[in-house]
N, C-alpha and C positions, 0 to 999 in steps of 0.2 A: 412534505415537500410542496404539495399544491394546495394545502389547506390554508395557507396564509398565516399560520401561527408565527408570531414574532419570535425572533432570535432570543434565547436565554442569554444571561450575562456571561455564562461560560462559552456559549457558542459565539457571541459577538467578538471575542478575542482574535479569532483567526482572520475574519474579514477586515476588522479594524487594523490589525497590524499588516495585512496584505495591502490595504489602501495607504498606509503610512509608508510602505516600501515603494510604492509607485510614486508617492508624492515627493519623497526626498531622493529617490533615485539610487538608494543603497540596496542592492539586490542580494547582499550577502549577510548582513546582520539585521535580523528582524528587530523592530522597535515597538514599544508599548508606551504610548503617551509621550513620544519623542525620545525615550531613553532606551538604550540597547537592552534586548532581552535575550540573553545568550543562552538561556535554558531550552529555547525552542528553535531548533534548526529551520532553515528557510524553504525546504521543499513544499510543505503544504501551503505556504504563502504563494509560491510560484505557481503551483497548480491553480489556486484560487484565483490569482490575477489572470492567468490564461483563460480560465472559464469566464471570468467577468469581461475580458477583452473580446472573446467571441460573442457573448451575449450583449455587449455594448453597455452594461451597467453592472455595478456591484451593490446597487441599493435595494435589489429585490432578494427576498429570502430564498427562493427557489434557485437563484443563481449560485449562492454560496453554498447550497445543499446539493447541487447537481453533481459535483465531482465525487463527494463521498458516496453518493448512490451508485454511480458508475463503478467505482473501485469496489464497492461491497458486492455488486453483481459479478465482477470478475473473480472475486474471492469464492463466491458460491460456485461459479463454473469450475474453477481450478480445483476445489474440494471434490466436486462431483467427478471430475476427470480423474483425479488421483484414485478415489474409491473405486470407480469403474475399472480402472486399470488393475487394481489388486483383486477386487471382489466380483466383478461383473457390472453389467449395465444396470440392473435392477438396483443393486445396493448403490451404486453411484448416484442414481437419480434420487433415491431416498436419502442419501447423505446430504446431497445438495438442497433438497426440500427441507430437510430438518435444520440445516444451518440457516436457511433463508427465513425460517419461521421462529428462530430462537429470539426471545424478548431481548436480551442483552445485545445480541448482534444487530438486530434490526434497529434498536435504540441508537446505537453509534452509526449505523449506516445512514440514517436520516438526518443526523445532525452535522452542523458545520464545525466539526472538531478534527484535530490532527490525528487522533488515535486510528482512525480507519485507514489513513494513508500508510501507516506503519503496518498494519494488518495485511494490507494488500501487498506491499513489498516483500514481507516475510513470508506470506503464502506463496508468492510467485517464486522466491528464492528456493523454498522448500520443494515446490513442484518441480522446478528444473533439476534439483539435486535428485529427487525420486526418479525423474525420467532418466537421468544419466546413469544413475547406479542400478536400477532395476529393468528399465525397458529399452535402453539404448545398447544394442549389441554390436560389437566391433566386428569387422569382416573375419570370416573363419580363417584360422591360421595366422592371424596378425599377432605379433608379439606385444606385450604390454610395453608402453612408451613412457619414459620419464621426461624426455626432451623432445621437441619437435612440434609440428602442427596439431592443434587441437580443434575440436568441434566449436562452432561459434556459440554453442549453448554453454560451454565451459566459461568463455569469456562473459557471457550474459549473466551467469551464476555469480561471478565475482563482481560485476558491475552492480547487480542488485543488492549483494551483500554489503557493498560499500554505501549504496544508496540508503541503507537502513539508518546510517549515521546522519543523513540529511533530513530524516522524517521524525526522529525523536532525539533524545540526548545521546551523546557520543557512544557509549558502549552498550546502551539499551537495546538497540535493534539487532546488533550482532548477537548478543546474549539470547535474545528471544529466538533468533534463528538456530543457534546451536543448542538443539534440544537433547543432546547426548547426556547432559548433566542430570536431566530429569527423568530419563528413561532407565529402567533397571538393566 
């Protein structure tokens, strides 16, 4: 991020389509070369535009790589929190350290690509589910409720689950979050 290495051809797609989004004012449909690019939802471009607006430029490599690094840091912290909740502080720290040093993860974390945005949203969605299912205890004697007021975390879970569709293709993020099909 700070080495000044130029963007690869694959990395340049996200900032270029974000710049096109700003230029033509269409905040819903990303474009590539002036043509609609419907395979890629707009959330990573919105975040890139926001980062560039705060930094004042989109022409620097570190600006378009900043948001993925911040999101990847959040993923590491969430994973450490999940592991610490289940297995204790030491295993939580070790889990976070292991993820932070994995070659493939750090490779995506340092690149201006859309995949780490989906990783962050899926991890946050799963972390909220785990918190609600395993660590959030209802008041003693409270009957289970089907209708009525819910915790704000339940709403946040469904908002994040819907946001997976804004980070990658339509069913891809939701399927990634639903890991019940892959677990025995």
